Structure formats: C-alpha cells, structure tokens
N, C-alpha and C positions, 0 to 999 in steps of 0.2 A: 503494501497500500506505501501511496505517497499523497501528501497533501498537494493538492490543487493552486493552491494562491492564497496571499497574506489576508485577512482577514481586517484584522485591528492591527497597529504598531503604536509604541505609546512612550513619548516623550516625556519627562519630568523638568517641570518650570518651578523660577521662585518668585513672581509673581502672576499669577491668573491671568488678573484680566490685562497687562501690560502684551502677555502673550497672546489671548486673545484677540484683542484689539488689530498685532503683526501676525498677525495668520489666518486672522477676515480683509484687514486694509490693504495689507503688502503685499499678504499670496493671495485671497480672492478665496479663501476655502469657506464655501458653507457651515454655520454653526447646525448641526444636527441636535445635539441636548447642550442644555448647561446646565452641569450641578453645585452650584453657588459659587463659593470658594476654591471648589474643589477640583475641579476638572469640566471639560468643556470637551464634546465629539464634534469630528467635523468630518464631511463626508471629501471623500478625495477618489475620485472616477469610481470602478468598482470594491475601494476600499475603508476605512475608518481609522481619521490620526485623531489620539486621542492625549490631549496635553493634562496634565495630572500636577497639581498642585503638590510639588516634593514633602513638604512640610505636614499640610494635612495630610498626607496620605501617613503620615511617621504616627498624630492624633489619632488617625479613626478605630473609634475603640470597638471594641469584638464586637463578634454579631453584626445584623443584619443579613447580607445576600453571604453565601460561604464562596466567599471570591480568598482565593490564596492570596499570603503579604507577597508580594512581587515592590521593585524600585530599581535605583540606578542614581550612584554616585559619580560624581561628576559629568561633564560634559559626554549627549548621545551623541545619535547621526539618523539620520532619516537623509535619502538621496528620491528625489521627485525625477521620473519620466518626464523627457523634453526631448525636442527636435535640436537641432544645430541651428536652423532658425531663431525658433522660440527661445534658444539658452542666451542667442543674443538680446533678443525683445525684455528677457528678465534681468540680464545684467543693465540693460538703460534705465529699466523701469526702477531694480532699485536705485542704485545711483542719483536715480533722479530721487527716490525717498531716503536719503540720504544713511543708507545700509552699503555698508562698508564689502568691495570683493574679496574675498581672504588667497581666493587662486584663481586662476582659471588654464587650464591646459589643452590638450589632447594626449592621449592615454597610446601604446606605442601600439593598440589597435586602429588603434584615430578615430579614439570614439571622444567628443568633446565632454566636458566638465566642470562647474563654476560651481563654486564652493560660495560661503556665509555663514554670519552664527543669527540665530536668534536673540532674541532681546533675554535667553536666560542662557546665553554663551552654545548650543547646542549647535554642532556643524552641519549646517542643511545645505544641501548638494543639486544641483539638476543635473544629468546625465542622460546622452544621447543614450538608447537602447545596445547597441551594438556593443553597449561596453561590456554585457556580458552575453553577445550572441542571441542580445531580443526580437521581435519585431513589435 
C-alpha cells in the first residue's frame, strides 16, 4: 500500500494573527476554518495548510478530540508548486510587499526554486514540479 498524496501540512507559528494575515494577504490562501488564536486552516489546491500557534498548542489541556500531541521546534518548511513564470511573478509580488527573497536558483536538474520566510521564520519555497520529476 502507498499513500495517494498529502492531505494536510502543518507549520507552527509564533503569532497566529500575523501569520494568518501573511498567508491570506500575501499568499492569497483561503481560510477554511479558524479556531481562535490556536490555529488557522487554509485551502491550498487539493490539500490543506494548517498554522498552529506553537505556544497555544503546548498549553492545550488534555481531553477534547483524541488527537495525539505533535509539533516542531525551530523553523519548518513548506514548498508550493509553481511554474517558472509563476515563480517570477511571485518574486515580483513578494518584493513589492516588502518580503525579502532568501535565495533563488536553478537545481542541477534545471528546476527553479525561490525561498523566503514567513513572519515566524518558517522557510517557504516555490518550486517547479520538475524538481521531483512531477508534472
């Protein structure tokens, strides 16, 4: 057996309000659900990106839904699929909004990547699907 795809990806943030504005206003993602100052769920293509307030997740009382504890320390990473032309457009859009580009380059296989940081320091990437020989 093999999973057919990734349904959700989670990043851990320091300020849920600042992060939510970044992912909606800068990246244009649509909010599916918001749980106060603990989490925000965004639609992203066929999947979901979840932002968890790392501090609130640690404070979460036992009980409620039977979800196992999880989390991460330090910056996380997510890579969004984009064409070369879209990556160029994203670079211009990010720079116009004061978002510093950390690096941009072509991998040995020719695929292009663009890296920057969200307000919590997570590494965000746009890359061509050819990076992983995907279409």
